[in-house]
C-alpha positions in Angstrom: -28.9 9.2 -15.5 -30.8 12.3 -14.6 -30.7 14.1 -11.3 -31.0 17.2 -9.5 -28.1 19.4 -8.1 -27.8 22.5 -6.0 -28.9 24.7 -8.9 -32.0 22.9 -8.9 -33.0 23.9 -5.3 -35.7 26.1 -4.2 -34.9 29.4 -1.8 -33.4 27.9 1.2 -33.3 30.7 3.5 -33.6 29.2 7.4 -34.1 25.7 5.8 -32.7 22.5 7.4 -30.7 20.9 4.8 -29.0 17.4 5.6 -25.9 16.8 3.3 -24.1 13.6 3.2 -20.5 14.5 3.1 -17.2 12.1 3.7 -15.4 12.7 6.7 -13.6 9.5 6.8 -10.4 10.6 6.7 -6.9 9.6 7.9 -6.2 10.5 11.7 -2.9 10.4 13.5 -2.6 12.0 17.4 -6.1 13.5 16.9 -5.4 15.4 14.0 -6.4 14.9 10.3 -3.4 13.9 8.5 -4.8 14.0 4.7 -7.9 16.8 4.3 -8.5 16.0 0.6 -12.0 14.7 1.2 -12.7 17.8 3.5 -11.6 19.8 0.6 -13.9 17.9 -1.3 -17.1 18.9 0.5 -16.3 22.6 0.8 -18.2 24.0 -2.4 -21.6 22.2 -1.4 -21.5 23.5 2.1 -20.3 27.0 1.1 -22.9 27.5 -1.0 -25.9 26.2 1.1 -24.6 28.1 3.8 -24.4 31.2 1.8 -27.4 30.4 0.4 -28.9 30.8 3.9 -29.8 27.2 4.7 -29.0 25.6 7.9 -26.4 23.1 7.2 -26.7 19.5 9.2 -23.6 17.4 7.9 -24.1 13.7 8.4 -21.0 11.6 8.3 -19.5 8.3 9.4 -16.3 7.6 10.7 -14.8 4.3 11.1 -16.3 1.0 11.6 -18.3 1.2 15.2 -21.2 -1.3 14.3 -23.9 0.6 15.7 -22.3 1.3 19.1 -20.8 4.5 20.4 -16.9 4.0 20.2 -15.4 7.2 21.4 -12.4 6.5 19.1 -14.5 6.7 15.9 -16.1 10.3 17.2 -16.4 13.1 14.3 -15.7 15.9 16.9 -11.9 15.8 16.3 -12.4 16.2 12.7 -15.0 19.3 13.1 -11.6 21.5 13.5 -9.7 20.7 10.5 -13.4 20.6 8.6 -13.8 24.8 9.8 -10.1 25.3 8.7 -10.8 24.4 5.3 -13.9 26.1 5.1 -12.7 29.3 6.6 -15.8 29.4 8.7 -17.0 28.3 12.2 -18.6 24.9 12.5 -20.7 23.4 15.3 -20.9 19.8 16.7 -24.0 18.0 17.9 -23.0 14.8 19.9 -25.8 12.7 18.2 -26.9 12.7 14.6 -31.0 12.0 16.3 -32.8 12.9 18.9 -33.1 15.8 21.6 -29.3 16.7 21.2 -29.6 16.5 17.2 -33.1 18.5 17.5 -31.5 21.3 19.9 -28.7 21.8 17.8 -30.7 22.4 14.6 -33.2 24.6 16.4 -30.6 26.8 17.9 -28.5 27.2 14.7 -29.1 30.5 12.5 -29.2 30.8 9.0 -26.0 29.9 7.4 -24.8 28.0 10.2 -22.9 24.7 9.8 -23.3 21.8 12.0 -21.9 18.5 11.9 -23.9 15.5 13.6 -22.2 12.6 15.2 -21.0 9.4 13.4 -24.3 8.1 12.0 -22.8 4.6 12.6 -23.2 4.7 16.0 -26.5 3.5 15.4 -27.2 0.3 14.1 -30.2 1.2 12.1 -27.5 3.3 9.5 -26.0 0.5 8.0 -29.1 -1.9 8.3 -31.0 1.3 6.4 -33.6 1.0 8.8 -37.1 3.0 8.3 -36.9 4.2 11.6 -34.1 5.4 11.5 -34.5 7.3 8.3 -37.5 8.5 9.3 -35.0 10.1 12.5 -32.6 11.5 10.3 -35.3 13.3 8.1 -37.3 14.4 10.7 -34.5 17.3 11.1 -34.3 18.2 7.6 -36.1 19.9 4.8 -34.0 18.9 1.9 -31.3 16.1 1.4 -28.1 16.2 -0.6 -25.7 13.4 -1.1 -22.2 14.8 -1.7 -20.3 11.4 -0.7 -19.9 9.3 -3.9 -17.2 7.1 -2.0 -20.0 5.9 0.3 -22.9 5.2 -2.7 -21.8 1.9 -2.8 -23.4 1.3 0.4 -27.1 1.0 0.8 -27.5 2.8 3.9 -30.1 5.5 5.6 -27.8 8.5 4.9 -26.4 7.3 1.9 -29.5 5.7 0.2 -32.6 5.6 2.6 -32.8 9.7 3.0 -33.5 10.2 -0.9 -36.8 8.3 -1.1 -38.0 10.4 1.6 -36.9 13.8 1.5 -36.4 15.8 -1.6 -32.9 15.1 -2.9 -30.2 16.5 -4.7 -26.4 15.6 -6.0 -23.8 18.2 -4.3 -21.1 19.6 -6.0 -18.6 16.8 -5.5 -21.2 14.3 -6.5 -22.2 16.2 -9.5 -18.4 16.3 -10.9 -18.0 12.9 -10.0 -21.2 11.8 -11.8 -20.6 13.8 -14.8 -16.6 12.4 -15.2 -17.7 8.7 -15.2 -19.9 9.2 -17.8 -17.8 10.9 -20.0 -15.5 8.1 -19.0 -17.2 5.1 -19.5 -21.0 5.1 -19.9 -20.8 7.6 -23.4 -17.1 7.4 -23.8 -15.5 9.0 -26.9 -13.3 6.1 -28.4 -11.0 5.1 -28.7 -10.8 4.3 -24.8 -8.0 2.7 -23.0 -8.2 1.4 -19.2 -5.0 1.1 -17.3 -5.8 -1.7 -14.5 -3.0 -2.4 -11.9 -2.7 -3.7 -8.5 -1.8 -6.8 -6.8 -4.1 -9.7 -7.8 -6.3 -10.5 -10.6 -9.0 -11.9 -7.9 -9.5 -8.5 -6.6 -10.3 -6.8 -9.6 -12.1 -10.0 -11.8 -15.1 -8.1 -12.1 -13.4 -5.2 -13.3 -11.6 -6.6 -16.0 -14.6 -9.1 -17.3 -16.6 -5.7 -17.6 -14.0 -3.4 -19.2 -13.0 -5.8 -22.0 -16.7 -5.2 -23.5 -16.2 -1.4 -22.9 -12.8 -0.3 -24.2 -10.6 -0.9 -27.1 -7.3 -0.9 -24.9 -7.1 -2.9 -21.6 -3.4 -2.2 -20.0 -2.7 -4.5 -17.5 0.1 -4.2 -15.0 1.2 -4.6 -11.2 1.2 -8.2 -9.9 -2.0 -9.4 -12.1 0.1 -8.8 -15.2 2.1 -11.4 -13.9 -1.2 -13.9 -13.5 -1.8 -13.3 -17.3 1.8 -13.9 -18.4 1.7 -17.3 -16.6 -1.6 -17.7 -17.8 0.3 -17.8 -21.1 2.6 -20.1 -20.1 5.8 -17.6 -19.3 7.4 -18.1 -16.2 7.6 -15.5 -13.6 9.9 -16.8 -11.4 8.9 -16.2 -7.7 6.9 -13.3 -8.8 3.3 -12.5 -7.2 1.1 -14.4 -9.2 -2.2 -16.1 -8.9 -1.5 -19.5 -10.5 -4.5 -20.8 -10.0 -6.5 -18.3 -11.8 -4.8 -19.2 -15.0 -7.9 -20.4 -16.6 -9.9 -17.3 -15.8 -7.0 -15.1 -17.5 -7.1 -17.2 -20.5 -11.2 -16.6 -20.5 -10.7 -12.8 -20.1 -8.4 -12.8 -23.1 -10.6 -14.8 -25.1 -13.5 -12.5 -24.1 -11.3 -9.5 -24.9 -10.3 -11.1 -28.4 -13.7 -11.8 -29.2 -15.2 -8.1 -28.1 -12.3 -6.5 -30.3 -10.4 -5.2 -27.2 -6.4 -5.4 -27.4 -4.7 -6.5 -24.0 -1.6 -5.2 -23.7 1.0 -7.0 -21.4 4.6 -6.1 -20.7 7.5 -7.9 -22.8 9.9 -6.3 -20.7 9.9 -6.1 -16.9 12.0 -4.7 -14.2 12.9 -8.0 -11.9 14.8 -8.4 -8.6 15.9 -11.0 -6.2 14.6 -9.2 -3.1 11.7 -6.6 -2.4 12.4 -3.4 -1.3 13.9 0.3 -2.2 16.9 0.5 -4.0 17.6 -3.1 -4.3 19.8 -4.3 -7.2 17.6 -4.7 -10.3 17.4 -5.4 -13.6 15.4 -5.1 -16.8 14.7 -8.5 -18.5 12.7 -9.9 -21.7 9.4 -11.2 -19.8 10.9 -15.1 -21.1 14.4 -14.5 -19.1 13.1 -14.1 -15.7 14.9 -16.3 -13.7 13.8 -18.9 -11.2 14.9 -16.9 -7.9 13.5 -13.3 -9.5 10.4 -11.7 -9.1 8.8 -8.9 -11.5 8.4 -5.5 -9.9 7.4 -3.5 -12.6 7.2 -3.0 -16.2 10.3 -2.6 -18.5 10.9 0.9 -20.6 9.9 -1.0 -23.9 6.7 -1.8 -22.4 5.8 1.2 -21.1 7.3 3.3 -24.4 4.6 1.2 -26.4 1.8 1.8 -23.6 2.6 5.6 -24.4 2.2 5.2 -28.0 -0.9 3.2 -27.7 -2.5 5.8 -25.7 -1.3 8.5 -28.0 -4.1 7.0 -30.3 -6.6 7.4 -27.6 -9.5 9.8 -26.5 -10.7 8.6 -23.3 -8.8 7.1 -20.5 -9.6 5.3 -17.2 -7.0 4.2 -14.5 -7.3 2.1 -11.4 -3.8 0.6 -9.9 -0.5 1.2 -10.5 1.8 -0.6 -13.0 4.5 -1.7 -10.6 5.4 -1.4 -6.7 5.7 2.2 -6.9 5.9 2.8 -2.9 9.8 1.7 -3.7 11.9 3.2 -6.2 12.9 2.5 -9.2 9.8 0.4 -9.2 7.8 3.3 -9.7 9.2 4.3 -12.8 6.5 2.5 -15.0 3.6 4.4 -13.4 5.2 7.5 -13.1 6.1 7.6 -16.7 2.9 6.3 -18.2 1.2 8.8 -15.9 3.2 11.6 -16.8 2.2 11.1 -20.7 -1.4 10.5 -19.6 -1.0 13.8 -18.0 0.5 15.5 -20.7 -2.0 14.4 -23.2 -4.9 15.4 -21.2 -3.0 18.8 -20.6 -3.1 19.0 -24.5 -6.8 18.7 -24.7 -6.4 15.5 -26.7 -7.4 12.9 -23.9 -9.8 12.8 -21.3 -8.4 11.2 -18.4 -10.3 9.8 -15.0 -8.5 7.6 -12.3 -9.7 6.6 -9.1 -8.9 4.3 -6.1 -6.8 4.8 -3.1 -3.3 3.6 -4.3 -3.9 5.3 -8.0 -4.3 8.8 -6.2 -1.4 8.2 -4.5 0.5 6.8 -7.4 -0.6 9.5 -9.4 0.5 12.3 -6.6 3.9 10.6 -6.2 4.3 11.1 -9.9 3.3 14.7 -9.5 0.3 14.7 -11.9 -2.7 14.1 -9.6 -4.0 17.8 -10.6 -3.1 17.1 -14.2 -6.0 14.7 -14.7 -9.6 15.5 -16.1 -10.6 13.9 -12.7 -9.6 11.8 -9.9 -11.6 10.2 -7.7 -10.9 9.9 -3.7 -13.6 6.9 -3.9 -12.1 3.2 -3.2 -15.1 0.9 -3.0 -17.5 3.3 -5.1 -15.3 3.4 -7.9 -14.2 -0.3 -8.0 -17.9 -1.1 -8.2 -18.7 1.5 -11.1 -15.8 -0.1 -13.1 -17.4 -3.5 -12.0 -20.6 -1.8 -14.1 -22.4 -2.3 -10.7 -25.3 0.3 -9.6 -24.6 2.1 -6.8 -27.6 2.7 -4.6 -26.5 5.9 -3.6 -26.5 7.5 -6.9 -29.3 5.5 -8.3 -31.6 6.9 -5.4 -30.5 10.3 -6.8 -32.2 9.4 -10.2 -35.2 11.8 -11.1 
């Protein structure tokens, strides 16, 4: 797709720019506990402010469902945002109406003001024309820098792009370019690592990917469902036995598409689930009735690494095992480090995304060694499913 970026914007001196970012960050005791999303907004906000714009920041927080909920106010986030920006940030207690208008009118070129939670108004999630108009009336330009909210057709993520000159922010620009390289126009062979607990949560992803990639590497609890569908006993492992036919259909689709599906032939099993519990490596045909599969085995991981070394592009979503509980993090850590090494050597383009994935890669110490790591959850998953994202489509020029 074609989209305009900050580089395509005209003279911004004194102009008001509405910037949609993601400030929906984790909080504890009134403090931001993870500033990753705030840091992602810095390049766009700083660039616009440095060019003399009055920067009006739009964002949501929580799910207040159209009502003013004090616990979902963006005000506590402002100090943290100012900290990562290294410059003052103002706050307006509403995103439309007299309060927002007064804040914009009193701002000087280069000022940055966070407007209150857009979801305090029912018109946000309804993408109501009157709410879109109220937001648009406060700005001269619109910049969307929140890919993580791009799967929602809300007023601040989609509606504004139709009534104001619209541009992609730096984070959105980087995300779209990375995703296009990874699946829209990838260099083959392409590998996809898909992990997580359930096939049902990623059914659309798996179905879409078998037609796009050369190697589909399945891990996590969903691998158990595929093993069971092949007639392999998985003991008391997490497994969706009712989706056996679906799993077999995906395997058949993959074979027809020339996609190699990689399932483990050795696994790490234990009788109880927790950190440091007794465990053993077993062939998949040797899992006892009272055991559960909690990670891929070393031979399976080595085989995946060997396959990855033949690939030019990697898309990763989901851990291979219960990585939160060592030693069941071994497979995820090993393959992540292999992927990172291949990326650093220049032989692999690697794109990863999803909350658990980001945590797993950081746990492996390679979160900064992939080509691109997306902090988006639902939007990244829907992109993997091949769905058009409203907030992205609206930027198409």
